VMD Tcl script that draws the C-alpha trace (Angstrom):
set ca {
  {-19.68 7.03 -28.20}
  {-19.80 4.64 -25.27}
  {-16.64 3.99 -23.34}
  {-15.52 0.47 -22.67}
  {-14.46 -0.37 -19.16}
  {-11.14 -2.12 -18.94}
  {-11.24 -5.35 -17.05}
  {-9.08 -5.17 -13.95}
  {-6.67 -8.05 -13.83}
  {-6.65 -10.04 -10.60}
  {-3.50 -9.59 -8.55}
  {-1.85 -11.31 -5.63}
  {-1.21 -9.49 -2.35}
  {2.30 -8.75 -3.60}
  {0.90 -7.11 -6.76}
  {1.70 -9.84 -9.28}
  {-0.90 -10.32 -12.02}
  {-2.63 -13.69 -11.78}
  {-2.78 -15.17 -15.27}
  {-5.16 -17.97 -16.25}
  {-2.24 -20.39 -16.26}
  {-1.16 -19.32 -12.77}
  {-4.74 -19.60 -11.49}
  {-5.03 -23.12 -12.92}
  {-1.70 -24.10 -11.35}
  {-2.78 -22.71 -7.97}
  {-6.15 -24.48 -8.19}
  {-4.42 -27.77 -9.00}
  {-2.04 -27.27 -6.10}
  {-4.87 -26.52 -3.66}
  {-6.92 -29.50 -4.84}
  {-3.97 -31.90 -4.66}
  {-3.25 -34.01 -1.60}
  {0.38 -32.85 -1.44}
  {-0.45 -29.72 0.51}
  {-0.03 -26.09 -0.36}
  {3.36 -24.48 -0.99}
  {2.89 -20.91 0.23}
  {4.92 -18.07 -1.22}
  {7.41 -16.43 1.09}
  {5.87 -13.49 2.90}
  {7.63 -10.16 3.00}
  {9.07 -9.38 6.43}
  {7.65 -6.42 8.33}
  {9.64 -4.15 10.58}
  {13.36 -3.52 10.85}
  {15.71 -5.99 9.19}
  {16.84 -8.99 11.20}
  {19.96 -8.39 13.17}
  {19.42 -4.63 13.15}
  {20.87 -3.03 16.25}
  {18.38 -0.20 15.97}
  {15.09 -0.61 17.82}
  {12.51 1.79 16.44}
  {9.62 2.49 18.80}
  {6.12 2.75 17.36}
  {4.04 5.87 18.03}
  {0.29 5.92 17.60}
  {-1.70 9.10 17.14}
  {-5.20 10.14 16.20}
  {-5.77 12.55 13.34}
  {-8.91 13.74 11.52}
  {-9.96 11.57 8.58}
  {-9.54 14.41 6.07}
  {-5.92 14.88 7.18}
  {-5.33 11.13 6.94}
  {-6.78 11.11 3.41}
  {-4.56 14.04 2.41}
  {-1.46 12.29 3.75}
  {-2.40 9.06 1.94}
  {-3.00 10.94 -1.34}
  {0.38 12.63 -1.14}
  {2.10 9.38 -0.21}
  {0.53 7.69 -3.24}
  {1.60 10.54 -5.54}
  {5.18 10.45 -4.24}
  {5.27 6.64 -4.04}
  {6.16 6.79 -0.36}
  {4.60 5.46 2.81}
  {2.42 7.42 5.20}
  {4.95 6.65 7.94}
  {7.78 8.10 5.86}
  {5.88 11.34 5.20}
  {4.85 11.63 8.84}
  {8.44 11.11 10.05}
  {9.69 13.73 7.60}
  {7.05 16.25 8.70}
  {7.83 15.71 12.40}
  {11.58 16.02 11.81}
  {11.02 19.26 9.87}
  {8.77 20.63 12.63}
  {11.29 19.81 15.36}
  {14.22 21.39 13.43}
  {12.44 24.76 13.46}
  {13.30 27.07 16.39}
}
mol new
graphics top color blue
foreach p $ca { graphics top sphere $p radius 0.5 }
foreach p [lrange $ca 0 end-1] q [lrange $ca 1 end] { graphics top cylinder $p $q radius 0.2 }
display resetview
């Protein structure tokens, strides 16, 4: 028996499903002369007013290691940065 592919629903950058009604509303808003009312973007980085300044560290790793880290982060619903920080902290705690 043939399998039927499920249609992937379109989503916004924030992950919200775009319904037909929402798409029509957005199209009307874009086509209007009133201008576009953009959704609030999520802030990146430490919270405002935080006294803690966290330096950024860049490093190069092989693509297979990067893929493995990303897979694990996805499984654990964590970020690559979080896993990397945890691994470095664990490594530095060892004698």
